[in-house]
C-alpha positions in Angstrom: 0.0 0.0 0.0 1.3 3.4 -1.0 2.1 5.5 2.1 -0.1 8.4 1.2 -3.2 6.2 0.8 -5.6 5.4 3.6 -4.7 1.9 4.8 -8.4 1.1 5.3 -8.9 1.4 1.5 -8.9 -2.1 0.2 -9.6 -1.8 -3.5 -11.4 0.1 -6.3 -14.3 -2.1 -7.5 -16.1 -2.0 -10.7 -19.9 -2.4 -10.2 -20.3 -3.6 -13.8 -17.8 -6.4 -14.1 -16.8 -6.9 -10.4 -13.2 -6.4 -11.3 -11.0 -4.9 -8.5 -8.1 -2.5 -9.0 -5.2 -1.7 -6.7 -5.8 1.6 -5.0 -2.2 2.8 -5.7 -2.9 3.3 -9.4 -6.2 5.3 -8.8 -7.5 4.7 -12.3 -10.5 7.0 -13.1 -12.5 4.1 -14.7 -12.4 0.3 -15.0 -9.6 -0.7 -17.4 -11.8 -3.6 -18.6 -15.2 -2.0 -19.3 -14.6 1.7 -18.8 -17.3 2.0 -16.1 -16.8 4.1 -12.9 -15.1 2.5 -9.9 -16.2 2.5 -6.3 -13.9 2.7 -3.3 -14.2 -0.3 -1.0 -13.0 0.1 2.6 -12.3 -2.4 5.4 -15.5 -1.5 7.3 -15.2 -4.2 9.9 -11.7 -3.0 10.8 -12.9 0.6 11.0 -15.8 -0.5 13.2 -13.4 -2.0 15.6 -10.9 0.9 15.6 -13.3 3.9 15.6 -14.8 5.2 18.8 -18.3 6.3 19.1 -18.6 10.0 18.3 -15.3 10.0 16.4 -16.7 12.2 13.7 -18.1 14.8 16.2 -15.0 16.9 15.5 -15.1 20.7 15.5 -15.7 22.2 12.1 -17.5 20.9 9.1 -14.6 20.5 6.6 -14.0 17.4 4.5 -11.3 16.1 6.9 -13.8 15.6 9.6 -14.4 12.2 7.9 -10.8 11.5 7.2 -11.1 7.7 8.0 -13.3 7.4 4.9 -11.1 9.4 2.5 -8.7 7.8 0.2 -5.8 10.0 1.3 -4.2 9.1 4.6 -3.4 12.6 5.9 -4.3 16.2 5.2 -1.9 17.6 2.6 -0.2 21.0 2.8 -2.2 22.2 -0.2 -5.2 21.1 -2.1 -8.2 20.7 0.2 -6.6 23.3 2.5 -6.9 26.6 0.5 -5.2 28.7 3.2 -8.0 31.3 2.9 -8.9 30.9 6.5 -6.0 33.1 7.6 -7.3 36.0 5.5 -11.0 35.6 6.0 -12.8 38.7 7.3 -15.1 38.5 10.4 -17.8 40.1 8.2 -17.7 41.0 4.5 -16.7 44.5 3.3 -18.3 46.1 0.3 -16.4 48.0 -2.4 -18.3 49.4 -5.4 -21.3 47.3 -4.5 -19.3 44.0 -4.4 -18.9 42.2 -1.1 -15.5 40.7 -0.3 -14.9 37.9 2.1 -11.2 38.0 2.3 -8.4 40.6 2.7 -4.6 40.3 2.4 -2.4 43.3 3.1 0.8 43.7 1.2 3.3 45.9 3.0 6.5 47.7 2.0 5.1 49.2 -1.3 6.5 52.4 -2.6 4.2 55.3 -3.7 4.1 55.9 -7.4 5.5 52.6 -8.5 3.4 50.1 -10.5 2.5 46.7 -9.0 0.8 43.9 -10.7 -1.2 41.3 -8.7 -3.2 38.2 -9.6 -4.8 35.3 -7.6 -4.3 31.9 -9.1 -5.2 28.3 -8.0 -3.1 25.2 -8.5 -3.0 21.5 -7.7 -0.3 19.2 -6.6 0.0 17.2 -9.8 1.0 13.5 -9.8 3.6 11.2 -11.3 2.0 11.6 -14.7 0.9 15.2 -14.8 2.8 18.1 -13.4 1.2 20.7 -11.1 -1.2 22.9 -13.1 -2.0 26.6 -12.3 -4.8 28.8 -13.5 -4.0 31.7 -15.8 -2.6 34.9 -14.3 -4.4 37.1 -16.8 -7.8 35.9 -15.6 -7.8 38.5 -12.8 -4.5 40.4 -13.2 -4.7 43.9 -11.7 -2.5 46.9 -11.8 -2.3 49.1 -8.7 -0.2 52.2 -8.0 0.0 53.1 -4.3 -0.4 56.6 -2.9 -2.0 58.5 -0.1 -5.8 58.6 -0.2 -7.9 61.8 -0.1 -7.7 63.3 3.4 -5.2 60.7 4.6 -2.5 63.3 5.3 -4.3 66.5 6.1 -1.2 68.0 7.7 0.7 67.9 4.4 0.0 70.0 1.4 0.1 69.1 -2.3 3.6 67.9 -3.3 5.4 66.6 -6.3 7.6 63.5 -6.5 10.3 62.7 -7.5 11.5 66.3 -7.0 13.8 67.1 -8.6 12.8 64.9 -11.5 15.9 63.4 -13.1 15.4 61.7 -16.4 18.6 59.7 -16.0 17.5 58.2 -12.7 17.8 54.4 -12.6 14.0 53.7 -12.5 13.5 56.0 -15.6 16.6 55.4 -17.6 16.2 54.5 -21.3 12.5 55.5 -21.5 11.3 57.6 -24.4 10.1 61.1 -24.0 6.4 60.3 -23.8 7.0 57.5 -21.3 8.2 59.8 -18.6 5.9 61.0 -15.8 6.0 62.5 -12.3 3.4 62.5 -9.6 1.3 65.2 -7.9 0.1 63.8 -4.6 -2.2 64.7 -1.7 -4.5 66.5 -4.2 -8.1 67.4 -3.3 -10.7 65.0 -4.6 -11.7 67.4 -7.3 -9.5 70.3 -8.3 -7.9 72.3 -11.2 -4.1 71.8 -11.7 -2.1 74.4 -13.5 1.7 74.4 -14.3 3.6 77.5 -15.1 7.1 78.6 -16.1 8.9 81.0 -13.8 7.9 83.8 -16.2 4.2 82.9 -15.7 3.5 81.2 -19.0 0.9 78.4 -18.7 2.5 75.1 -19.5 -0.2 72.6 -18.6 -3.8 72.6 -17.2 -6.2 69.8 -16.4 -9.3 69.1 -14.3 -8.6 66.4 -11.8 -11.3 64.0 -10.5 -9.9 61.5 -8.1 -13.0 59.2 -8.4 -12.5 58.9 -12.2 -8.8 59.3 -12.9 -7.0 56.1 -14.0 -3.8 57.4 -15.4 -5.2 58.4 -18.8 -3.0 60.6 -20.9 0.3 59.4 -19.5 1.6 56.6 -21.6 4.2 55.6 -19.1 1.5 55.0 -16.4 -1.0 53.1 -18.5 -1.0 52.4 -22.3 -3.9 50.2 -23.4 -2.0 49.4 -26.6 0.7 47.7 -24.5 -1.1 46.5 -21.4 -3.4 44.2 -23.3 -4.0 41.8 -20.4 -4.8 44.3 -17.6 -7.5 47.0 -17.1 -6.6 50.6 -16.2 -4.8 50.9 -12.8 -6.3 51.4 -9.4 -5.1 54.7 -7.9 -5.5 56.3 -4.5 -7.8 59.1 -5.7 -5.4 61.8 -4.7 -2.6 61.4 -7.1 -2.1 62.6 -10.7 0.6 61.6 -13.1 1.9 64.3 -15.6 3.8 63.0 -18.6 5.9 66.1 -18.9 4.2 67.1 -22.2 3.0 70.6 -22.4 -0.5 71.7 -23.6 1.2 72.5 -27.0 2.2 68.8 -27.3 5.9 69.5 -26.7 8.2 67.9 -24.2 8.9 70.1 -21.2 12.4 71.4 -21.0 14.8 71.3 -18.1 14.0 74.0 -15.5 12.1 75.1 -12.5 8.3 75.1 -12.7 5.5 76.4 -10.5 2.2 74.7 -9.9 -1.1 75.9 -8.6 -4.0 73.8 -7.3 -7.5 75.1 -6.8 -9.9 72.9 -4.7 -13.4 72.8 -6.3 -15.1 72.1 -2.9 -13.5 74.8 -0.7 -12.0 77.2 -3.3 -8.7 77.1 -1.5 -5.5 77.5 -3.6 -2.2 75.9 -2.9 1.1 76.5 -4.8 4.5 74.9 -5.1 7.5 74.3 -7.3 9.5 71.4 -8.8 12.6 71.0 -10.9 13.0 68.9 -14.1 16.4 67.8 -15.2 16.2 66.4 -18.7 18.6 64.5 -20.9 19.8 65.4 -24.4 19.7 61.7 -25.4 15.9 61.2 -25.4 13.8 59.8 -28.2 10.1 60.0 -28.8 
């Protein structure tokens, strides 16, 4: 008897031709007639060994009846999904969808892109290797950042500041793939960028509930990201691709920005520095 099989499992019997098969091979059907097989256990032995109330174990999982399962002991994966460790006491609802589980990923950096996916897999066997469901079935793109009102003690800021095109994380990208972040923005506001001489370089209306990185090819480009929907953002960050309202790449220099909150009418201002490269390509 193979070690991982239940020792009380005697054979796999065909109800059509009464042929018995060794449990170790676990054939799906009878090799002789192709009919389903039935597991036959040493019931008299189990009757002697089991105590009354043996199945009154806490929980209602499959392993409550492990004496009548073909596998001798609970595997590390398979029947045990591991979801119990991340199950919520009560569901939470986002966008009208209730969620039963939550897993927190720590150590993420604001403004960087992270892809996530949940897959399922089996253990495989001697004939078939372990199989895993497709990553693209629920692949998601998320970009961390402070949520609206999360940091009320801090004003609107820009990062990275100064913005250096030759930084390691941005090196080799083309002009229209660059971007920097405005963060801690009001939920709805007008963003304007000026040169030091007061010339308007860029202007946009920001809506944190709707913004998904559109207009900045480096953040999300549906022509390249074919297997993932638009990113999930914090609702208080906006990515500027360093392209002016005239369609030209912003030059190196010091820039001013002004933010006007639609709800309160308050205005905040700041500045940031762009250090460009002369080796860029579109």
